[in-house]
N, C-alpha and C positions, 0 to 999 in steps of 0.2 A: 609490492604486495597489493592485490586488489581486495577491497573490503566492501561488503554490501550490508545494508540494514534492510531487512524484509519484514513488513508488517502486514498481517492479515486483517482485513476490514469486512464487516458486515453491518450495514446500517449504523455506522459509527461516526457520523459527521460531528456530533457533539464532542466525542473523544479526540477526533482529528483536530478540531478547532482548538481544543484545550492543550493537547500534548505535542502535536506535530511541529509547531514552531520551535520548541525546545529541542526536539530530536534533530531537526535540521541545523540549528545553531551549534549543537554539540557533536555533530557527526563528522566534523573535519572534512576529509576528502572522500569519505565513504559515499558510494552510490546508495540512493534510497529508493526502494521499491515498495509499492503498496499493492498487495494482491486483494482485489475486491471479489468477495464471495457472493456475487449476484445481489448486491444491495438494491433495495427498493426505495431508499431515501435518496436525497440528492448529494450524497457524499462524493460520488465520482465527478459530478459537475463542479462541486466545490473544489476538489483537488485540481481539476484541470484549470479552473479560473484562478485559484489562489496560489497554486504551486506548480506552474507549468514545467519546471525542471524535474519534478518527481516522475519516476517511471511507474506507470500503472499497468498491472496485469489484470485482465478481466476474466474471471471464471464464468462459465455459461449458466451455472446453477450453484446453489449453496451446497457445498460438499462437507460442511462441518469443519471443525478445527483442523484435524490432521489431514483430512482429504483436501481441504481448501489449500493448505500449505503445499501438500505434495503435488497437486495439480498445477498450482501457480508456479512452483519452483521449476517445473519442467520448461517453462517459457523463459526462464532467466539464464542467459549465457553470459556470465560475468566473470 
């Protein structure tokens, strides 16, 4: 069985720093995807530098909560 954890992010570097290490530690064999909703902070570069094994999906603009997830999920074939 394939399992994926998908997290929507928008300017959430502080939250990623605080919570993502625990998500990774407790995710077992699940793939982790971060959908970035066109962040203007440095959360994407932080993810690339600190967690190179994380899958990042980049939305071209902020589509809100449901729109961001729906658009990002289209790019995930897991």
